[in-house]
N, C-alpha and C positions, 0 to 999 in steps of 0.2 A: 567659326560656326558656319555650318552648311548655308549656302545662299538661300535655299528654299525654306529651310526652318528660320533663317533671319527674316525672309519675306513673310512668312506666317505670323511670327512673333509682331512684326510691325503692322499687320492687318488687324492683329488683335487688339493694338493700341491706338486704333482709329476712333474717332469720336462716332463716324457715319461709316457704315460697310455696306457695299453693294454686292448682293449673293443672288444667284441665279437659281430657284428650285425646280428640279425636273421630276414630274411624275407620269408614269405609265401604269396604268390599273390592269385588273384582271379582264376587263373587258376589251383592251387591247385596240382601243379606237384610235390612240395616236399618243404622243409625248405633249404634256403640258409645259410650258416654258414661262415662269413668272420671274421677272426682274423686281428685286425687292431691297427696299434701302432700311437699313437697320440702325436704331440709335439705342443704346442700353442695352439690358437683358433682364431675363427673370421678369418678377413682376412689373418692373419698370419699361419693359420693352415697347419701343415705338417703331413700327412698320408701316411702310408706303410702298404699294405696288405701283411702280411706275409703268411696266408694262406686261403683256400678257398675251399668249396665243398658245393654240392647241393646233400641232401638226399633224395633221391624219396620216396612218400608216397605211400603204397600199395593200391589197389583198395578198400580194406575194411575201410581204414582211410577216403578215399574221398567219400566214398558213406555215411559214417556217417555225415560229414560235410555238404554233398549235401542236407541231410534231412530238413537243416534249410537255407541253402545258398540262398541269393537273394530271399526269400519268405515271404510274407506279411503274411501268416497264416500257423503256423507251432505247432508243439508239444513243448510246453514251457518246459517241463521235459527235454526234448533233448537238448534244448539251455543250460541249468541250468547245465546238466551233462557234456556238451563239453567244457564248460569254465575251469575246473579243468582239464578235461582229457586232452586237448590239452597243458595247460600248463605244466603238467607231462611228456606229450609225447615228447614235444619240449626241455624239460630238459634232458629226457634220451637220447635224439639225440645228444645234446651236450656233455653229460659226454662220450657217445660212439666216438665221434670225438674226442675228447680231449685225451682219451685213445688210439686211433688208431694212432693218431699223436704222442703221446709221450708228451703232453704238460700238467703240473702240473696245477689244477684248482687253486691252490694259485697264480699262475703267471698271471692270469686272473682279472683285476680290477674290471669291471663290464660287464654284458650282457646288449644288446640294443634290445628289443624283438617289432617287429611289432604286433605280433599275426596274428590271422586270420581273416581276414575281413568277416562277414556274412551277414550285411546290409549295405548300402551306402544311406542315406535319406537327401540330401541338399534339400533346399527350391524349388530350381528350378525343383525339381524332386515330392517331396510330396504336394507343393502347397498349405499348410495349413497355413492360415495366422497366428494363435497365436502359432505355433511352430518353433522353429528356426531350423539351420542345425544341422542334426544328423548324427552319422557314430557309427558303432559297429564292434569291434575287439575282438575276445574272445582268450582266451589262458592267464589264470590268472596269473601274474606276480610274486605274492606271492607263486604259487606252483612251478614255474620254479626256483624259486630263492632258495626255501627249497631244491627242487630235486638237483640242481647242489653245493649248498654251497655258490653261487655267488651272490652279490648284483645285481639287476635287476633293469632296467628302461624300462617302458612299458606304453601303452597307450598314444602313443604319439598325436595322432588326437584329443584327447578331448580339450586340451588347444587352438587348432586352431580354433575349432569349438566355443568355448567360447570368444575367442577374435574377432569372427565375420566372419572368414573363413568358408570355406565349410568341412575342414578336409581333403582337398586333392586338386591338388597334393602337397605333401611335399617335393617334388624332389627339388624345388626351392631353399630351404634353403641349402643343401648340396651342390648343382649344384654351387651356388655361391661361397662358400668357398673353394670348391675343385678345379672347372674347370675352372673359370674366367681369362681372359687373356687379357691384355691390347693391344689395335690395332686390335683385332678379335672379331666380332660380332659372338657368337655361339649359335646355337640352339641344343639343347640338346634332342633327341626324343627317348622317352620310348615306346615302343610297347609291352605291356603285354597283359592281358585281354581286358584292355582298353587302348588307347593311350593317351599319353600326351605329352608336351614339355614344356620345360624351355626356355626362352630366356636371353642371358646374353650379356649385353652392352660392347663393347670394351672399353669404358671409365671407366668401373669397378664401376660405379655407381650404389649403392645397391638399389636406389630408382627406378632404371629402370629395375630391374629384373622382370620377368614377366613368369607366369605358368599357364597353363590351360590343362582340357582334350580336346580332339578333337572328341572323340566318340570312336566306339569300334576298337579294336586291333585284338587279337586273339580270343577273346569271343565266337563268334557267328561260326566262323570256327570249332573251337575245340568242340562247344556243337554238331554241326552237325557230324562231323566225330565219335565222342563218341556215338552218338545216332544211327548212321546207318551203322558205319563201326566197333564199338566197338575197335577203337583204339584210343589214347589219343589225338593225331594231324595227321595232314597231312604232315609227315616227308618230307621236301624238295620240298613240294607243288606238290607231285607226281601225286595227283589226280586232283587238281585244274589246273595245266599245261595243262592237255590234254582237257581242256573245253574252251569255248569261252564265253566272257562276253555279257550278254543279258541286253541289254539298258533298255528295259520295267521295269524289275526288280530292275537295278540299281536307275533307277529315283524313282520307289517306295521307295526303301530302303532310298533315302536321304530327304524324306519328312517331317520328325519329326522336330517338332518346336525346339527341343534340338540345332539343327545346325544353327538357326537364333538368337538364345540367345548371349548376349554381352559377352565377356571376362571379367574376368575369370569364367570357369563353370566347373563342375564336374558330372560324371554319373557312371553309374557301371552297372553290368548283370541284376539288377532291371529293366532296359529299354531295354538293347540289349542282347537280348537273342532268344532262339529260336521261341518263340511265336511272336516276333517282326518281324521276317523273314517270318515266314507263313503269318501275316498279310500284308505284303508287296507282297507275292505271290499272295494272293487273290485279292488285289488291281490292281495288273497288270496281271492278269489271266495267269501265269507262272507255274502253278501247276506241269506241265509235264515236266519241264526242267530235263535234266539230271543230276546227281549227280557231274559230271565234270564241266558243266555249270554254276550249283549253286555255286560251290565253287570259281570258277574263278570270279563270279561275286562278290561273299563277299571278296574276295581279292581287287577287284578293289574299292569296297565299302570303304573299310579301307584305301586304298590308296588316293583315291580322298578326303575324308575328312580330312586326314591328311593335305594333300596339300593345299586344299582351306583354312584351319585354319592358316597354316603358311603364305600364301600369305595375308590373312587379316591382319596378324599382320605385315609383314615385310614393305607393302606398306605405312604403317602409320608411318614409322621410316626415319627421315632425312638422315640418312647415306645409306639407300638404294638407294635411287635415285641419289645419288653421286657415291658410288661405289659398286654395289653389290657383287663384289668379296671379300669383307669384312667380308661376311656371309659364315660359314661352318654348315653343320649339322652333327651331332654325333648321332648315333644310338646306341640303346642298348635294351635289352627285346627279349623276343622269336620271335619277329616278323622280327627281322634283319637276322634270319635263314630260312625265308621264301622268297626264290627267286624270287616268282611271285610277291609279295606285294613290293619288293626292286625294281625289273624291273619297275613296274608300277609308282612308287615313282620318281625314277631318269627320267622316260618319262616326267612327268608330273612338274618337278621342274629341268628343264635341266641346268638352270644358276647356280645351288647350288653344291657344292662339298660335297659328301657323305663319311663320315669316320665313324668310330667305338670309343665308349670311349676307347675301349681297346688302341687306338693310342694315347691316353692322360694318360695312365697307369694304368687305373682301368678297369678291366676286366667288359664288357657289363654284362655279367651273375650275378657278383658281385655286380654291381652298387647300388642296391635298399638295400643290406644288409649293404653296406658301408654307404651309407646314414643314416641309423637310427644309427648307430656306431658314425657318425657325429654329429646327434643331441644330443647323449647322453654325447658326448665329451664338446658340447655347454653349456648342464646344467650342466655339473660338473664344468667347468672352463670359459665359455664365456657367450653368452647371450646378449652381449652388440652391437651387428650389429642392426644398423637402417635401416629398409626397408621402412622407409616413412610411408605415411598413404594410399598407394595403395592398392586398393580393393582386398582382398584375400592373401594378404601376411603381415598377421600382425605381428610385431616385437616381438615375444614372444619366451620363452625358454620352450620346451617341455619334457615330459616325467614324470611318477609317479613312485617314489622308494620304491621297495621291499627288503626287510632285509631277509637274509636267517634264522636269529633265532630271 
């Protein structure tokens, strides 16, 4: 037997596995690194996050990715070069993290790498009949494995597409295995560049698990302040809080057909970007808005589209009409640090209790990295959870294996 396959087999037989989850989202802030210890799998999964950090990307790194990010027309050589470059970069960041923490690489069983999304093209967006759902994450797993000397699982989203899904959101799988609780209907709301949520039924029925994107999270807001203020994000909504929501612009922003599409659905910065905002300004004749008013309106846009999507879901559920108090919303992602978005959400959904995934024992900042570690654990020892035939949640095991030698 090949020594790498023999080692992988031995890892799958262990009572406890140590898996590093890696996540770099559409905001491109940096690389989330979560060291997770797993026992069991499926509904019996036990997880402990023993260490976590976010390693910020320099503006130079972000600029290289932006050359191809969410663009239909690119320099193909740049994409080709970025794929191994990002794999090596993530590998070096893992090496530096382990050295800084005094962790021996031999003590890590596998790495679970999401990679860097550069384009997301579900059929709902590309609209070309002969082509299926598609998505592309770069940061080659072979380079990462060789750089670290650690077996790496990567490219998780392709199997989801191959099985009929849109490649996102994948949070539904980890959310169900880690966060479900009998007797409490939970909505796990993640507000990264794009906002999405997972619904977890209090009866623990995997067939009822549901996840969807709702529209923009921080993507347009961050792009605006980067372009006009040369800052990565509006910290504590300091600029937006000085503004007033413009109803004409808000109405124009909400007119895209994406919002009327049935669940589940996914989207990305390919649609929700500065050009989208500028077109809405043109339609609403609001070009003269102050920066403060525009950012306040973008925050309201994010909050309203999230709230409307949640209401669209819960009114269809029988438990909601019986006892709305059984529903709780647990937030994660950069949007929970935006006090204006959170203020708007609480105004729009006053009957819901808002908490953080931190209250469930997993840092909201670490949640997505932990998710991919969980998917790797399922690929190794699980993969038996049946999510039924519900659209967008195929019962698949995800992740491609890369060996270091």
